[in-house]
C-alpha positions in Angstrom: -40.2 -196.3 -123.9 -40.1 -196.6 -128.0 -37.3 -195.8 -130.7 -36.0 -192.5 -131.2 -37.6 -190.8 -134.1 -34.2 -190.7 -135.6 -35.1 -188.6 -138.9 -36.7 -186.1 -136.6 -33.2 -183.9 -136.1 -30.8 -184.7 -139.0 -30.8 -181.1 -140.3 -27.9 -178.8 -139.5 -29.9 -175.6 -139.4 -33.5 -176.7 -138.5 -34.3 -173.3 -137.5 -32.5 -171.3 -140.5 -34.9 -173.0 -142.9 -37.8 -174.4 -141.2 -38.8 -178.0 -140.6 -40.0 -180.4 -143.4 -43.6 -180.7 -143.5 -43.0 -184.9 -143.6 -41.1 -184.4 -140.2 -43.2 -182.8 -138.8 -45.9 -185.5 -139.9 -43.7 -188.2 -138.3 -43.3 -186.1 -134.9 -46.9 -186.0 -134.8 -47.4 -189.8 -135.3 -44.3 -190.2 -132.3 -46.4 -188.1 -129.7 -49.5 -190.4 -130.8 -47.6 -193.5 -130.6 -45.9 -192.0 -127.2 -49.7 -191.5 -125.5 -52.6 -193.1 -126.7 -52.8 -194.6 -129.9 -56.3 -194.0 -130.0 -56.3 -190.7 -130.5 -56.3 -191.8 -134.4 -59.7 -192.5 -134.2 -60.4 -188.6 -133.8 -61.2 -186.8 -137.0 -58.5 -184.2 -138.0 -56.0 -184.9 -134.8 -53.1 -184.6 -137.0 -54.2 -180.7 -138.2 -54.8 -180.4 -134.4 -51.6 -181.7 -133.3 -49.6 -179.8 -135.9 -49.3 -176.3 -134.5 -48.1 -178.2 -131.2 -45.8 -180.4 -132.6 -44.4 -177.6 -134.1 -43.9 -175.6 -131.4 -42.2 -178.3 -129.0 -39.5 -179.3 -131.8 -38.9 -175.4 -132.4 -38.5 -175.1 -128.2 -36.1 -178.2 -128.2 -34.2 -177.2 -130.8 -33.6 -173.1 -129.4 -33.0 -175.1 -126.1 -30.5 -177.6 -127.2 -28.7 -175.0 -129.5 -28.6 -172.5 -126.4 -26.3 -174.7 -124.5 -22.8 -173.9 -124.0 -19.7 -175.5 -126.7 -18.6 -178.6 -125.1 -15.2 -178.6 -122.5 -12.5 -181.1 -121.9 -13.7 -183.1 -118.9 -10.8 -184.6 -117.7 -7.7 -185.3 -115.0 -5.8 -182.8 -116.9 -8.1 -179.9 -117.1 -9.7 -180.6 -113.4 -6.9 -178.3 -111.7 -7.9 -175.4 -114.4 -11.9 -175.0 -114.5 -13.5 -173.9 -111.5 -16.5 -175.5 -112.7 -14.9 -178.8 -113.1 -13.7 -178.4 -109.1 -16.4 -177.8 -108.6 -18.5 -180.6 -109.3 -16.1 -183.8 -108.3 -14.3 -183.5 -105.1 -10.3 -184.8 -107.1 -8.9 -186.2 -110.1 -9.7 -190.0 -108.4 -13.4 -189.2 -108.0 -13.5 -188.0 -111.4 -12.2 -191.0 -112.3 -14.4 -192.8 -110.3 -17.4 -191.4 -112.0 -16.2 -192.2 -115.3 -15.9 -195.8 -114.7 -20.0 -195.6 -113.4 -20.9 -194.5 -117.2 -22.9 -197.0 -118.2 -24.2 -195.0 -121.2 -20.3 -194.6 -122.2 -19.5 -198.7 -122.3 -22.9 -199.6 -124.1 -22.0 -196.9 -126.4 -18.3 -198.5 -126.7 -19.5 -201.8 -127.2 -22.3 -201.4 -129.7 -19.4 -199.3 -131.8 -19.2 -201.5 -135.3 -16.2 -199.2 -136.6 -13.2 -197.8 -134.8 -13.4 -195.9 -131.6 -13.3 -192.1 -131.3 -10.2 -190.2 -129.6 -13.4 -188.1 -127.9 -16.5 -189.0 -126.4 -18.7 -186.0 -126.8 -22.4 -185.9 -124.3 -24.0 -184.1 -121.6 -22.7 -184.6 -118.3 -25.8 -184.2 -115.6 -25.6 -183.7 -112.1 -27.8 -182.7 -109.0 -27.0 -179.9 -107.0 -27.7 -179.5 -103.4 -27.3 -177.1 -100.9 -27.0 -177.8 -97.1 -27.0 -175.4 -94.1 -23.7 -175.7 -92.0 -22.1 -174.4 -88.9 -18.2 -173.5 -90.2 -15.4 -170.7 -89.2 -15.0 -167.3 -91.1 -12.1 -165.2 -91.3 -13.7 -161.4 -90.6 -10.4 -159.3 -91.1 -8.0 -160.7 -88.8 -10.7 -162.3 -86.4 -11.9 -165.9 -87.1 -15.6 -166.4 -86.0 -16.8 -169.5 -85.4 -20.2 -171.1 -85.7 -21.2 -169.0 -88.4 -24.0 -170.3 -90.7 -22.5 -171.5 -94.3 -23.8 -172.9 -97.2 -22.1 -176.0 -98.9 -23.1 -177.0 -102.6 -22.5 -180.5 -103.8 -23.2 -182.3 -107.2 -24.3 -186.2 -107.1 -25.8 -188.7 -109.1 -23.3 -187.9 -112.1 -24.9 -189.2 -115.6 -23.4 -188.7 -119.2 -26.3 -188.6 -122.1 -26.3 -188.8 -125.6 -22.3 -190.0 -126.1 -21.2 -190.0 -129.5 -17.9 -189.5 -131.9 -19.0 -185.4 -132.5 -20.8 -182.6 -130.8 -23.1 -182.1 -133.6 -24.5 -186.2 -133.1 -24.8 -185.4 -129.4 -26.8 -182.3 -129.9 -29.2 -184.2 -132.5 -29.5 -187.0 -129.8 -30.0 -185.1 -126.6 -32.7 -183.3 -129.3 -34.6 -186.3 -129.2 -34.4 -187.1 -125.6 -36.1 -183.7 -125.3 -38.6 -184.5 -127.3 -39.7 -187.7 -125.7 -39.3 -186.2 -122.6 -42.2 -184.3 -123.2 -44.5 -186.8 -124.8 -43.7 -188.8 -121.3 -45.0 -185.6 -119.4 -48.4 -185.9 -122.3 -48.9 -189.5 -120.9 -48.2 -188.5 -117.7 -50.6 -186.1 -117.8 -53.5 -188.7 -119.5 -52.2 -191.4 -117.0 -52.7 -188.6 -114.0 -56.6 -187.7 -115.3 -57.4 -191.3 -115.5 -55.8 -192.3 -111.7 -57.6 -189.2 -110.4 -61.5 -189.9 -111.5 -60.8 -193.2 -110.4 -59.8 -191.9 -106.8 -63.0 -189.6 -107.0 -65.2 -193.0 -107.7 -64.1 -193.9 -105.0 -64.5 -191.2 -102.3 -67.9 -190.8 -103.7 -68.6 -194.2 -103.1 -67.5 -194.1 -99.6 -68.9 -190.6 -98.8 -72.2 -191.7 -100.0 -72.0 -195.0 -97.6 -71.3 -192.8 -94.6 -73.8 -190.4 -95.7 -76.8 -193.2 -95.9 -75.2 -195.0 -92.5 -75.4 -191.5 -91.1 -79.1 -190.7 -92.3 -80.1 -194.2 -90.7 -78.9 -194.1 -87.7 -79.3 -190.9 -85.9 -76.1 -191.7 -84.1 -75.3 -190.2 -80.5 -77.1 -187.6 -78.9 -77.9 -185.4 -81.6 -81.7 -186.2 -82.5 -82.2 -185.0 -78.7 -79.9 -181.8 -78.7 -80.9 -180.2 -82.1 -83.9 -179.3 -83.6 -85.2 -182.1 -85.8 -86.2 -179.7 -88.6 -82.5 -179.0 -88.9 -80.2 -180.7 -91.2 -77.1 -181.8 -88.9 -73.9 -180.3 -89.7 -72.0 -183.3 -90.5 -74.5 -184.4 -93.0 -74.2 -180.9 -94.7 -70.6 -180.9 -95.0 -70.6 -184.7 -96.1 -73.6 -183.5 -99.0 -71.3 -180.4 -100.1 -68.3 -182.8 -100.4 -70.0 -185.0 -102.4 -71.5 -182.3 -104.7 -67.8 -181.2 -105.1 -66.7 -184.7 -106.0 -69.9 -184.9 -108.4 -68.9 -181.8 -110.5 -65.4 -182.6 -110.8 -66.1 -186.5 -112.0 -68.9 -184.8 -115.1 -69.9 -186.9 -117.4 -67.1 -189.8 -116.2 -68.6 -192.7 -114.1 -66.2 -195.0 -115.4 -62.1 -195.7 -115.5 -61.7 -194.9 -118.8 -60.9 -191.2 -119.9 -62.2 -189.6 -123.4 -60.3 -189.8 -126.6 -60.5 -186.2 -127.0 -59.7 -185.6 -123.3 -56.4 -187.5 -123.9 -55.9 -185.4 -127.5 -56.7 -182.6 -125.0 -53.8 -183.1 -122.6 -51.3 -183.7 -125.9 -52.4 -180.7 -127.2 -52.0 -178.9 -124.1 -48.6 -180.4 -123.2 -47.1 -179.7 -126.7 -48.6 -176.6 -126.8 -46.5 -174.8 -123.5 -43.2 -176.8 -123.7 -41.5 -174.2 -122.0 -43.5 -175.3 -118.8 -42.0 -178.6 -119.0 -39.1 -178.4 -120.1 -36.6 -175.0 -120.2 -33.0 -174.0 -119.2 -31.7 -171.1 -117.2 -28.4 -169.9 -116.0 -27.2 -169.8 -112.7 -24.1 -168.0 -111.0 -22.3 -168.9 -108.1 -19.6 -168.1 -106.1 -17.7 -170.9 -104.4 -14.7 -170.8 -102.3 -11.9 -173.8 -102.3 -14.3 -175.8 -100.4 -17.5 -175.3 -102.1 -19.0 -173.0 -99.5 -21.5 -170.7 -101.2 -20.1 -167.1 -100.8 -22.0 -164.2 -101.3 -21.2 -160.9 -103.9 -20.5 -158.9 -100.9 -18.0 -160.9 -98.8 -14.3 -160.2 -99.4 -13.8 -164.3 -98.7 -11.6 -165.3 -101.8 -13.8 -167.4 -104.2 -14.6 -168.2 -107.8 -17.7 -167.3 -110.0 -19.0 -170.4 -111.7 -21.8 -170.2 -114.5 -24.5 -173.1 -114.4 -26.8 -174.5 -116.5 -29.7 -175.8 -115.1 -32.8 -177.8 -116.7 -35.7 -177.6 -115.5 -39.1 -179.0 -115.4 -42.7 -177.6 -114.1 -43.1 -180.9 -112.5 -40.0 -180.6 -110.3 -37.4 -182.3 -111.6 -34.1 -180.0 -112.3 -30.3 -180.8 -113.0 -27.0 -179.2 -113.7 -25.9 -179.8 -117.2 -22.4 -179.5 -118.9 -21.9 -180.1 -122.2 -18.7 -181.5 -122.7 -16.0 -184.4 -124.2 -14.0 -186.9 -122.3 -10.9 -188.9 -123.7 -11.4 -192.5 -124.5 -8.0 -193.2 -122.9 -9.7 -191.5 -119.9 -12.3 -194.1 -119.5 -11.2 -196.6 -117.1 -11.8 -200.4 -118.1 -14.8 -202.3 -116.7 -13.7 -203.5 -113.2 -12.8 -207.4 -113.2 -13.9 -209.9 -110.7 -10.8 -212.0 -111.6 -8.2 -209.1 -111.3 -9.5 -207.6 -108.1 -9.6 -211.2 -106.7 -6.0 -211.8 -107.7 -5.2 -208.1 -106.3 -6.8 -208.9 -103.1 -4.5 -212.5 -102.9 
């Protein structure tokens, strides 16, 4: 959308020494640029955004800094790490996923200096659970058609690749800050869309109401008391009143500046409602079957970090580093053709 505010998260201990005022001001302008620039026409918009922006920055810093230390993500570590064995089907699958990391290829392509030995970044995945029927050994008895839950990980991505952990955490903080700005923009756009839809509904219902009043459809005039209001008309009129109350003073597609600013303030005043993390503990067997704590089936407990949003987005994340030598070279059409021939 826009260039990252590169100077926002450059300190090594932002939480301990506080955020400089000039950076708060830059972050405010970043929030306005990323949502509705017309907000600048409102007097004291900086003062009104100061505390929400500061709350958001503090939340972003604490959330990213709370991520566990990076681990090695490699074919060598695959056999020793339970999480990696859950995230990838095999070492071949791991190498295949590495080859699909466009962010890593772009990062290496854009480098002007020597390539780093290790590429740090955030591995993100989608975790899915599926119910299946399988077999289970209980004592010496093999039970069939047992309901089981399989846990799979897909859509692997690698965010914020850099040459060191500190720069990667800074990059993730910028991304998290931008994510919250995008959520504020979504709310503004949603309000505008909602009001357009309400205007359309009001028009259609009013047209229907006028038609029914003028038409006297069906046998109702003969079968009902003319002094009583037709029940369908009453329902329509009640629905129109609800829509009119919700529309308020808005009769166009343009959302007022105060409403835009209010959406930004409310979003940034509650950053944890839009972007947060939590710990998930799972027991999985060697086949990726979810094992209950009370079960005696051999399994390993893995501890996962999930990033989630109030709008429903979820993802499992792992801070790690990948050796540059483990990144496959981009596929060459010519080499593939020769290999095939």
